[in-house]
DOGUMAR-301337 format. One record per residue (C-alpha): y, z, x; residue in one letter. Coordinates in steps of 0.2 Angstrom, whole numbers, plus 5000, padded with zeros to 4 digits. Layout:
<sites>
YZXA ...
</sites>
This chain:
<sites>
505350284944M 505250454935R 503450524933A 502850684924L 501250754930V 500350874919I 498750954923G 497751084933D 498551134949L 497651204964M 497751224983L 496551134994D 496151245010E 495251155025Y 494551255039L 494151135053W 492951195067G 491451175078R 489651215072A 488651235088E 487451385085R 486451465071I 486851645065S 485651785071P 485951865054E 485251725043A 484751545046P 486451465044V 487751385055Q 489051475063V 490751385062V 492051425075E 493751385066V 494951295077V 496251235064R 496751275046E 497551155034D 498251195017L 498651045005R 499051014987L 497550994976G 497050944958G 498650874949A 499550924965G 498750794975N 499350664961V 501050734963V 500950714982H 500350534981N 501750484969L 503050564980V 502350474995A 502550314985L 504350344981G 504350414963A 505350564957R 504150684950V 504150834938T 502650944937I 502051034921C 500751164922S 500351354923V 499951454938I 499651634942G 500951754948A 500051774965D 500251724983E 499351554980N 500651514966G 502051554978T 501351434991L 501151304978L 502951324973R 503551314991R 502551154994A 503251064979F 505051124983Q 504851045001E 504450884992K 505950894980D 504750904965V 505650964949D 504751124944L 505651144927A 503951134918G 502951254930L 502651414921F 501851584928E 500451684919D 500051854927P 498351854919A 497851684927R 497351654945K 498051514955T 496551394959S 496151384978K 494651284985K 494251315003T 493151185012R 492351225029V 492151065039I 491351045056A 490950875065A 491850785051N 490550855038Q 490950975024Q 489751125026I 490251235011V 491651244998R 492251414991I 493151414974D 494351544968R 495051504951E 495351534932T 494451414920R 494851494903S 496051404891E 497951444892L 498651594882S 499551554866P 501251604875A 500851484890S 500351344878A 501951364868Q 502951354884A 502251184889I 502451114871L 504251164871A 504551084888F 503650924882L 504750924866E 506350944876K 505950834891R 504750694887C 506050564885D 506650584903D 505150494911F 504450314914D 502650374914V 501650524910I 500150564921V 498750684915V 497650754928S 496250854920D 495150964931Y 494451074916L 495351234922K 496151264905G 497951194906V 497551044896L 497051114879T 496751004864A 498451044857E 499351004873V 498450844875L 498850794857A 500650824860A 500750724876V 499850574868C 500950584853T 502550594863A 502050444873G 501650334858R 503250384850R 504350354865L 503450204872G 502950294888I 501350254896P 500150404896V 498850384910V 497350504910V 496150554924D 494850624912P 493450764914K 492050824903G 491050744890N 492250764875D 493450624877Y 494050644859G 495450754866K 496250604875Y 496350494859R 497950394858G 498250394877A 498750224885T 497450214899L 495950314905L 495250304923T 493450384922P 492150344936N 490550264931R 489550434928K 490950504918E 491050344907A 489150354904E 489250534898I 490750504887A 490050344879S 488250404878G 487650234886I 486750224903A 487750094913I 486449994923V 487149824922D 488649714917Q 488049714898E 487849904897S 489549924906L 490449824894E 489649904879R 490150074885A 491950024889A 492149934872G 491450084863G 492750204872L 494150084869L 493850074850D 493450254846C 494850324857L 496250204852G 496650164870L 497650014876D 496550004892A 495150084901L 494850074920L 493150124926I 492950154945T 491250114951R 491150174970S 490550034981E 490549914966A 492449924965G 493249944948M 493249864931S 494749844919L 494549834901F 495849784888Q 495849744870K 495749554866S 495649524885T 494149474896A 493549614908A 494249604925L 493049664939H 493849704956I 492749714971P 492949864983T 493949844998V 492649855012A 492949995025R 492050145032E 492050285020V 492450455028Y 492850565012D 493050514994V 493950674990T 495550634981G 495250444980A 495350454960G 497050544962D 497650394973T 497050274960V 497850354945I 499450374955S 499650194961V 499050134944L 500350244935S 501750194946L 501350004943G 501450034924L 503050124926A 503749974936C 503249854922G 501849774932L 500449694922P 498949804922L 497849684931S 499049684946E 499249874945A 497349894946A 497249774960W 498449874971I 497650034966A 495949964972N 496749924989V 497550104990A 495850184986A 495050085000G 496350165012I 496150335005A 494250345007V 494450305025G 495350465028K 494650645029L 495150765015G 496450735001T 497650615008S 499150515002T 499350325004V 501050255009S 501750085003P 501750035021Q 499950065023E 499649955007I 500649815013V 499849825030A 498049825022E 498449675011V 499249585026G 497649615036H 496549535023S 497749395019Q 498249325036K 499449185031D 501249165037S 501949265022D 501049425028S 501849425045K 503749395040I 504549565037K 506249635034N 506749765046L 506449925036D 504649875032V 504349815050L 505049975058A 503750085048H 502249965052L 502649965070V 502850155071A 501150165063A 500350045075E 501150135090R 500450305083A 498750225084R 499050195103G 499550015102K 500849945115K 502249845106V 503049695114V 504649615108F 505549455111T 506849345102N 507549175101G 508049025090C 506448935092F 507148775084D 506048635085L 504548725092L 503748655107H 502348685120V 503548785131G 503948905117H 502048925113V 501548955131K 503049085133Y 502449175117L 500649175122Q 501149255139K 502249385130A 500749435119R 499649465134E 500849605140L 500349715125G 499349745109D 500649685096L 502049555098L 503549565087V 504749405087V 506549425082G 507149255075L 509049205075N 509649165057S 510448995054D 512149065055A 511749155071S 511048995079V 512648895074R 513749025082R 512649015098L 512248825099K 513548735088G 513748675071E 512348535072R 511048665075R 509748725070P 508748565066L 507448675056I 508148805044E 507748985046E 506349005033A 505348855040E 505548925058R 504949095053A 503349025044H 503048905059I 503149055071L 502049165060A 500649035060A 500449065078L 498949185082D 499849265096C 501249335085I 500949485074D 502649505065Y 504249395063V 505949465058V 507549375055L 509249445062F 511049375059D 511949455073E 512249365090D 511149485099T 509549575094P 510149745099L 509949825082R 508149755081L 507649825098I 508349995093E 507349995077A 505749925084V 505850025100A 504649905110P 503649965125D 503949795133V 505549685131L 505249505136V 506449365140K 506449195148G 506449175167G 508149105167D 508849275164Y 509049415176R 508349585171V 510149665171E 510749535159E 509449565146V 510149645130V 509249805125G 508649845143R 509450015144E 508750065127L 506950015132V 507050085149E 507750245142A 506150265132R 505050235146G 504750055143G 505049895154R 505849725154V 504749575159E 505349395163L 504249255158V 504449085165Q 504548935153F 503548775155V 504648655166D 505448515158G 505148575140R 506548605129S 507248565112T 508748475119S 507648355129R 506648325113I 508248275104I 508748165119E 507048075118K 507148045100I 508947975101L 508447865116A 506947795107S 507547775089Y 
</sites>
């Protein structure tokens, strides 16, 4: 999807260090810096989030003709962001916020920036760009940090173009004058911002709905999403009952940039044609992930999928295609988990299969099962097999607690799966010899190992078939 992000750009600099003594010069902590980190901030963090979610992004803003501006350009170019709408003004200073962090706590923030409105020449450059390019996008995201880029004239042009072209305009607002956002599709203020803009103290459900209704009516919005910290978020639309989405419970490390994550996911959902309620629900999940990270961070599609899977542990959440599975397994390995892989037809699941799979799971922290497709089973076992079709076999396996993920494969061997999953432990039945196990060389070359697990004696699908035929 093609997204235009317009707003105030800045660099976020993080100085990570240790604070173990007090300065002899003044009663302040001395921070010994051990690591420095430079990230895209402001509207740049929205761009970063959208790129991480797979969007093609164009940026529209004004920066200074200085070193920080050069660093911003370079960072965007590395992410393949279209810079056609990025203009320089030598009279402006590119914003940079420096945060000093020790023991996972922010100690001080230093701001270097220009907050005055754009010069007439810079404003005209943006307006000309919007006139020429607005029709190229599926969504327009407005990220206002009150640094002067989003003048009343620029905002009016954005909202008018969005209405005229049928393109959603999603705004992360700031300040107490929301009249400048009149005509936008959707605003995403937090509770405090909504209080200031509406003039209504939000203390309960009734006051929340009065504030939201007033803003919807006076600004001509299609919808309003109010983020409410630990209370989650509330979505208001005309002629539709309010939707209150509870927060995703998790430990909060840093709320920096969480609003950027919300607006990015929400905007991309609208660009894809999702109902607002679904886009908001996914944005809420993403926000829960974002606050669990330190500093302005992005959230990937794989993290969102994994988070939903953890909270909804049914069989659907465990069955993955290979591309998604490879990302999920790589993330789990990065957290230090040992990955176990095995494969089979698992047609007419029996206790021998279950015991085998439980023993395989004990060899690591995560068990991935490659399941032969129906076509693959027929080639291996004959035209009368499988007895149970592949989708049912996958769901039956996924219902077992010992299995973390199931992935179907159509080939005669699971070699391609093993290469993609890169397991630490490759498991096969005790009727194999180690040197016969497909994928052994790949696993051992990466420092992994092959384990043979004995099946329960006398238990097999063939014997069950024979018993049924004899009895019936």
